[in-house]
C-alpha positions as CSV (number, residue, x, y, z in Angstrom):
1,X,21.1,18.1,-32.5
2,X,19.7,14.8,-31.1
3,X,16.1,14.2,-30.6
4,X,16.5,14.6,-26.8
5,X,18.3,17.9,-27.2
6,X,15.7,19.1,-29.7
7,X,12.9,18.2,-27.3
8,X,14.7,19.9,-24.4
9,X,15.1,23.1,-26.4
10,X,11.4,22.9,-27.6
11,X,10.3,22.7,-23.9
12,X,12.5,25.7,-23.0
13,X,11.0,27.6,-26.1
14,X,7.5,26.9,-24.7
15,X,8.4,28.2,-21.3
16,X,10.0,31.3,-22.8
17,X,6.9,31.9,-25.0
18,X,4.6,31.5,-22.0
19,X,6.7,33.9,-19.8
20,X,6.8,36.6,-22.5
21,X,3.1,36.3,-23.2
22,X,2.3,36.5,-19.5
23,X,4.5,39.6,-19.0
24,X,2.6,41.5,-21.7
25,X,5.6,43.7,-22.3
26,X,5.9,43.2,-26.0
27,X,2.8,44.1,-28.1
28,X,3.0,41.1,-30.3
29,X,0.6,42.4,-32.9
30,X,2.7,45.5,-33.4
31,X,5.9,43.6,-33.7
32,X,4.4,41.3,-36.4
33,X,3.1,44.1,-38.4
34,X,6.4,46.0,-38.3
35,X,8.9,43.0,-38.8
36,X,6.6,40.3,-40.2
37,X,7.4,38.0,-37.3
38,X,7.8,38.1,-33.5
39,X,11.6,38.4,-32.7
40,X,12.6,37.8,-29.2
41,X,16.0,37.8,-27.5
42,X,17.6,34.3,-26.8
43,X,20.9,33.5,-25.1
44,X,21.1,29.7,-25.2
45,X,21.0,28.7,-21.6
46,X,19.2,26.1,-19.5
47,X,18.0,28.0,-16.4
48,X,16.7,26.5,-13.2
49,X,15.3,27.9,-9.9
50,X,18.1,28.5,-7.4
51,X,17.9,25.9,-4.6
52,X,20.4,25.2,-1.8
53,X,21.1,21.8,-3.4
54,X,22.0,23.3,-6.8
55,X,23.9,26.1,-5.2
56,X,26.0,23.6,-3.3
57,X,26.5,21.3,-6.4
58,X,27.7,24.2,-8.4
59,X,29.8,25.9,-5.7
60,X,27.8,29.0,-5.3
61,X,26.7,28.6,-1.8
62,X,26.7,32.4,-1.1
63,X,24.1,33.0,-3.9
64,X,20.8,33.7,-2.3
65,X,18.8,35.1,-5.2
66,X,18.8,34.9,-8.9
67,X,18.6,32.0,-11.4
68,X,21.2,29.3,-11.7
69,X,22.4,28.2,-15.2
70,X,22.7,24.4,-15.4
71,X,23.5,24.3,-19.1
72,X,25.0,26.6,-21.7
73,X,24.5,25.9,-25.5
74,X,27.9,25.5,-27.1
75,X,28.6,28.5,-29.4
76,X,25.3,30.2,-28.3
77,X,25.3,33.9,-27.3
78,X,25.8,33.2,-23.6
79,X,28.8,30.8,-24.2
80,X,30.4,33.3,-26.5
81,X,30.2,35.9,-23.8
82,X,31.8,33.5,-21.2
83,X,28.8,32.2,-19.3
84,X,29.4,28.8,-17.6
85,X,27.1,26.3,-16.0
86,X,26.8,27.2,-12.3
87,X,26.7,30.9,-13.0
88,X,23.8,32.6,-11.1
89,X,22.1,35.5,-13.1
90,X,21.1,38.1,-10.6
91,X,20.0,40.8,-13.1
92,X,19.5,41.5,-16.8
93,X,20.0,45.0,-18.1
94,X,19.7,46.4,-14.6
95,X,16.5,44.5,-13.7
96,X,16.6,41.9,-11.0
97,X,15.6,38.4,-11.8
98,X,14.3,36.2,-9.0
99,X,13.1,33.2,-10.9
100,X,13.2,31.5,-14.3
101,X,10.0,33.2,-15.5
102,X,11.4,36.6,-14.8
103,X,14.8,35.7,-16.6
104,X,13.0,34.4,-19.7
105,X,10.8,37.5,-19.8
106,X,13.8,39.8,-19.4
107,X,15.8,37.9,-22.1
108,X,12.9,37.8,-24.5
109,X,12.4,41.5,-24.3
110,X,16.1,42.1,-25.3
111,X,16.8,43.1,-28.9
112,X,18.8,40.5,-30.8
113,X,22.3,41.8,-31.7
114,X,22.4,44.5,-29.0
115,X,24.7,43.6,-26.0
116,X,23.0,43.8,-22.6
117,X,24.7,43.5,-19.2
118,X,24.1,40.4,-17.2
119,X,25.2,40.5,-13.5
120,X,26.3,37.0,-12.5
121,X,27.4,35.4,-9.2
122,X,30.2,33.0,-10.0
123,X,31.5,31.2,-7.0
124,X,32.3,33.9,-4.5
125,X,32.8,36.6,-7.3
126,X,30.4,39.0,-8.9
127,X,30.9,39.1,-12.7
128,X,29.3,41.3,-15.4
129,X,28.9,39.7,-18.8
130,X,27.9,41.6,-21.9
131,X,25.8,39.2,-23.9
132,X,24.5,40.0,-27.4
133,X,21.2,38.0,-27.7
134,X,20.5,36.1,-30.8
135,X,17.4,34.7,-32.3
136,X,16.5,31.2,-31.3
137,X,17.7,28.8,-34.1
138,X,14.9,26.7,-35.7
139,X,15.0,23.2,-34.6
140,X,16.4,20.8,-37.1
141,X,14.1,18.0,-38.1
142,X,15.5,14.6,-38.9
143,X,14.1,13.5,-42.3
144,X,13.7,9.8,-42.7
145,X,14.1,8.5,-46.3
């Protein structure tokens, strides 16, 4: 992973952590005591707020709600399930998502290794993808010698 990619994923991790913390859905203390660490779902995407410009760029002009995916991590859980850049996630596990914060909160609440339904607008079609979230990989640090 390059330094730019590492920085981008670290920013995304921070946004995910803030969204999960603000949702208050997962009692962090209880999870830490049970598992020894906080484990949140992660699917390996770069989400963005849906705008008319992004919808037109990615060919999903009919999408009016949801979160547009502008990047998919190669070999990540979303990629393995068939998610593509330009897909618009409308709901996760039956819960509608209207913005990036709601998406990140919904994904963070998923149990890694357990498949969940993601309803997606792809072009003019509606698609359901079953994604098994993973655990975010630790960033690789470049060691200088």
